[in-house]
N, C-alpha and C positions, 0 to 999 in steps of 0.2 A: 584782486578778484580776477581770475584768468579770463573770464568771458568778456572783459572790457578791454578791447584791443585799441585803445586810444592813448593820447599823450597823458602825462601824469596829472595835469590840472583837470582835464575833462574826466579822467578816471575817478578822481577824488570827488568831483561834483556828482557823478552818477552813483558812486558808492553811498554818499549821503542821501541822495534821492531814493535809492533802492531801500535803504534802511528805514527811512521815514514813511515811505509809501507802504512797505510791507507791515510796519507797525500799525499804520492806519487801517489797512485791510484786515489784519488779524483782530484788531479792536472791534470792527463791525461784524466780523464772523462770530466773535464771542457774544456780542450784544444780541445778534439775531438768534443765536442758539438759546439764549435765555428768554427772550421776549416773544419769538415767533412760535407761540404755542398753537397746536392744532395742525391741520393738514392743508396743503395747497390744493390738492385734488383728492377726491374720495378714495382712489386706489391706494394712495399712500397710507391710509389708515386701514381700510377694510380688507385689503389684500396683503397686508403685512402684520399690523398689530392684532387684528381680529383673528387672522390665521394662527398667529402665535398663541393668542388667548385660547383658541380652541384646543391647541396641542397641550396647553397647560390645564385644560379641564374647566375653563370658565365660560367661554362662548359656546352655546348649543350649536350642533352641526347644522340644524335646520335654519339657523340665522345667518349662516355664511353666504356670501354672494355666489352667483351662478358659476363664477370662474373656478370655485373649489370642486364642484361636481364635474365640471368639464376637464379638470386636471390640466389647466393651461398656465397656472401660476407657479414659477420656480420657487423653491422653499429655502433658498440661501438666506434671504433676509429674515423670514420668520425664525429660522434656526438661530440666527445671531441674536434676535430679541429674546428667545427662550434661554440661550446661553447667558446673556447679560442678566436677565431677571432671576433665573433660578440659581445660577452658580457664582456670578460676580457680585451682585448686590441683592441677595435674597430678602434683605430687610427693607428695601426701597418700595415705595408705592408706585403706581403706574405713571404718575406725573414726573416723579424723579427719574424713572427709567426712560421716559420719552425725552426728558432733557438730556440725559447721557447719550441717547441715540442721536439727537440733534448736534450735540457737542462732537461726537465721533464723526458724524457726517460732515460737519463744518470744518473740522480740523483736517479731515481727509481731502476735502475740496481745496482748502487753503494750501495744503502740502503740494497737491498737484499744480496749483497755480504758481507757487514759488519754483517748483521744479521746471515747469515749462517756460516760465519767464527767463530763468537763467540760461536755458538752452536757446531760446529765441534771441537773447542778447548777443549770442555768438553768430546767429544767422543773419540778423539785420545789420546794416553798416551805417556809420555816421553818428555823430554825437546827438544831433537833433532827433534823428529817427529812434535811437535807443531811448532817449529821454521821453519821447512820445509813447513808445511801447510800454515803458514802466508806468506811466500815468494812465493809459487806457486799460492796462491790465488790472490795476488796483482801484480804478474809479468807475468802472461800469456798475451802475447802481444796483442791478438785480443779482449780481454774482454772489454776495454773501447770503442773500435770501434763498437763492436756489441751492447753494451748497449745504445749508444747514438742515434742509428737509431730507429725512431718511426715506427718500423715494427711490424707485428703481432708476429713474432718469439721472438723479444726482450721483448715486453710488456708482452706477455703470460708467458715467462720464469720468469720474475721478479715477476709477480703476483703469479705464482705457488710456487716459493720457499719462498716468504713471507708467503703464506698459509701453506706450509709444516712446516716451522719453528714454526708457531703458533700452529699447531696441535701437533707437538712433545713436545713443552713446556706445552701446555694444558694437554696433557696426563701425562707428568711427574709430573706436579704440581696440577693435578685434578682441573683445572680451565675451567669451561664450556664456559666462554665468549671467551677464546682463541680458543677453539675448534670451536665455531660458527664463529669467525672471519676468522679462517683458512679455513673453509668450504666455506665461501662466496668468499674468494680470489681465491681459486682454481676453483670455479664455474666461476668467471670472466675470469680466464685464459682460460677456455674452450670456453667461449663466444668469446674471442679474437682470438683464434686459435684452431680449432676443434681437431687437432691431439694430443693435450695435454690429450685427453681422455685416451690415453695409459699410461701416467704418473699417471693420476688419478686412473686408474685401478690398477696399481702397488701399489699406496699409500693405496688403499682400501684393498688390500691383506695384507699389513703390519698391518693396523688397526685391521683387523679381526683375522688373524692367528698368527701374531707375538706379537703385543701389547695386543691382546685378549681383546679389548675394550668391555664394556657391551653395551646393546641396547640403553641406554640413551646417552652414549657418541657418538655412531654411529649416532643417530638421531640428536645430536647437530652439527655434521659435515654435514650429508647428507641433512637436511632440508635447511640450507643456500645455499648449492650448487644448489638446485632446485629453490630457490628464485633468485639467480644470473642468472640462465638460463632463468627464466620467465622475468626478467628485460631485458635480451638480446632480447627476443621475442618482448617485447613492444617497444624497441628501433628500431628493424627492421620494426615494423608496422609504426612507425613514419617516418622512412626513405623511405621505399618503397611505403607507402600509402596503403598497403594491408597486410593481415595476411599471413606471410610466415614463414616457418621453414628452415632457411638457413642451419642449420647443416644437416638436412635430404637431402636437395637439393644438398649439397656438396657431401655427400656420394653417392647419386644416380647417379649424373653426372660423378664425377671423379673416383669413384670406380666401381660401377655396370656397368655403360656405358663405362668406360675406357677412359674418356676424357683426364685425366692427362697424359696418355701414348703418346698422340699426340705430346707432347712437348719434347719428347725424353725419352729413356730408358737407364738404366745403369745396369751392373751386380751387384750382391749382395755385392761384395767386394769393390765397388767404394769408399765408405766412408773411407775405410782404406787407399786406395792409395791417396785420396785427403788429408786426415789428415797427412799422412806421409810427404807430401810436406809442409803443412801449419804449422806444429808444430816444425819446425826447425830440419831437419835431420842432423846427425843421432840420435839426442836425441829423435826425434819423435817415433822411434822404441820402446824406453824404456817407453815413455808416453803411447802409445797405448797398449803395453804389460801390463803395470801397471794397466790401467783401466780394461782390460779384466780379469786380475788376481783378482782384487778386486771384480768385478762383480760375479766371481765364488766363491772365497774364502769367501767373506762377503755378500753372496747373500741374507741373511735375514736382513742386514742393511737397514734402511729406504731409504737411497739414492740409494743403489744398486737395491733393489726391485722396486723402482719407475722407474729407468732407463731401466731395462731389457726389459719389454714389449714395451716400447717406441722405443728402439734401434732395437729390433727384427722386429717390424712392419715396420720400415723404411728400414731395410736391404732387406726385401722381397717385398717391393712395387717397381714396375718397374721404375717409374719416380723418380729420385733422384736429389737433389741439396744440396750443402754443408750447406746452410742456414737452411735446414729442421732440423738439429741437434742443432741449436742455443738455443732452449728452455732448453736443458739439461745441459748447461754450468755450472749452479750453483752447479751441483753434481760432476763435473770433479775434482776440487782440492782435495776433501776428498778421492776420489777413488785413485788418484795418491799418496796422502800422506799415505794411508793405505798400499799400495804396498811398498812404500819407507820404512815404519816402519818395515816391515817384511824382506825385502831383503838387503837394503843398509848397515845398521849397522852389519848385520850378515855375509854377503859375501864380503863386501868392507870395511874392518876394518881400512885400512890406511886412516887417516884423510886428509892428504895433497892432494893426487890425487882426493879424493872425493870433497874437497873444490875447487880445481882448476876446475874440471868438472862443478860443480854447478855455479861457477862464470862465466865460459864461456857461459853456457846456459842462465843465467839470464842477462848477458851482451848483448848477441845476441837478446834476447827477448825485452830488453829495446830499442835497435836500431829499431827492427821491430815495436814496439809500437809507437815510435816517428814518423816513416815513415807513418804508417797507420793513426795516429791521426792528423798529420799536413797537409795532402793534402786533397783536395776535393774528395768526393766519386764519383762524376760524372765529366766528362771532359767538360760538358756544363754549369756547375754551374756558373762559372765566367762570361760567356757570358750572361746568363740569368740575372744575377744581374746587370751587366753593362747596358744592354738594359732597364731594369725596372727603374733603378736609373736615367738615363738620358733622357729617351724617353717616359715614362709613361704619357699618356694623351696628347701627343704633336703631334698626327696624323702623326707619322713618317711612312716612307715607307721602308720596309726591302726587298732588292733585293738579292736573293740567287743565286750564281753561280751554286750550286748543290742542296743539300738537304735543306729543311726547318729545321732549328735546333729545332723547337718546335714539329716536328714529329719524335718521337722515340718510337718504340713499338706501342704506341697510341699517340693521339694529346694532347700536354701539353697546357692547358689553365690557370692553377693555377698561374704560374709564368709569363704569357704573359702580356706585357704592354697593357693598354687600348688604343683603337683607333689606333692600329698599323695595317698597311696594308702589307701583305706578298705575294711576288711573287717568286716562286722557280724554280729550274732547268732551268735557263736562259742561262748559259754559258756566257763568257765574251762578245761575240758579242751581245747576247740578252740583257745583262745589258746595253750596250751602247745604244741600241735602246730604251729601257725603259727610260733611263736617259734623252734622248732628249725629250721624251713626258712629263716626270715629272720634267723637269728642272726648271719650274716656282714654284714648290711647296716649302714651306718654309724650310723643313728639311728632305730631302730624306736621307736614310741610306743604305749603301751597306754592305752586308755580303758576304765574299769570303773565299774559301779554301786557306790556306796559300801557297800551292804549286804554285798557280797562282797569288798570291798577288803582287809579284814584277812586273809581266807583267802589271797588272792593274795600279799599282802605276806609272809606267813609262809612260803609256798612259794618265793618269789623274793626272797631278802634283797638281791639286787643291784638290785632295782627301787627307784627313787626317786620319791616323790610330788612332782610339780612343780605341781600345781594341785588344789585342792579347793574346792567351792562353799561349804563351811562349814569353819571352823577346827577342828582336831583336838579342842580342848578342848570344843567345843560338842557333839560326838558323845557325849561321856561323860555328858551330861545328857539321856539319852533318856527323859525323863519322859512317861508316857502313850503311849509308843511312837510319838512324833511322827516318827521317822525313816522308819517304814513308810509314812507318808502324805505324805512329802516327796520331791520329785524332786531328787536330789543327784548331783553329778558329781565324779569323781576321775580325775585324769590321772597315769599313771605313765610314767616314762621308763626304758627297759631298755637 
């Protein structure tokens, strides 16, 4: 392996470690693609799948979120969904399509992870540092979970770091086709998520002032970026039916007019407090400090210079969400590894305590990875899948004691069974009244909140539980009254 410039025995050890760790990471990417059903954040569903559903004639236009009328959402991802569902797997149901989207997103993220890891192994020096880089790249617990979600943050991050890697290799090897490919990919990353413009700005600074590329090389990168943006404009024209510049609309409405702040504001240090909790304290203190150290010490490094403007922009924008930093995940391992190289061997020379600490961290990260990858991302995912599998096209009636499960943030049509009739906010007495009216229909279905399910079951012995988001035995262990704080779903068939 050419990236491992060490002696033969160390090379061989690292080759084995790379193989094992990449198999481990791929395994969890595949597991997450299968189990992580649902969305991490509402935009992932309502501004991608529901947009595509509208284009395919399922979701009514009046049920789309406000971003549609404002023309601020790029249509590249909805186009991909339409292409997959209509032309690649026209026989597949929405759940099978969403799995294929997660699989595509996960494999794309994993491919970018492998590509950047091999590049970084050439950048960092020393056997111990290279070994740590391999482990931190493949053991960060949230990486497979983030990669598999077909969100703008995940897809744009994968595209960007594929592009960055191509530009770095193209510059080192004087290969114009790699520069052009890299430019096109980072252009697509901008089309997917406009905030990556800050990473593109940092990359441009590196190309001009650090790599000191000539005008020909800069043109080979910049022109494909413009081509990718032009393709994005054409896709938006196809989707909206008119010429729109979604990037300008996004900037005008969310930044100039301040619309984004309506969804909540946070202080500049919020990302540090959130990451302190997410990166497994107390180790998270060292990780955050290591990233900051590398951004300052190695500020001319291509990864640092790319991330600095992106991070600063998000620190000082009022509306913050943890997912906004997902596109920069590809740069985090090398930044941590550079700090590790400078500090750990120098100030923590005792190998045994260092090994124990690393084993504890990677063990905890493995547990967190398993938890995040094995459970659905949404508490309604199982209910949706059960309803679609058993009642799609069967003219079922869904009677809801409280809320309609398909109304969350906006109305969910993409996963809704065809020909289903929904009546919500009935209460148990209201359900009884409707059941008397609909008693002659072939397959009425009742949806109920679990806290009142036993009451309904005792009054309707003919009702059969066909779905519960928790098994019946778990309900018997209501310690500390956890049921009252948990959103649970039960489906009866009457």
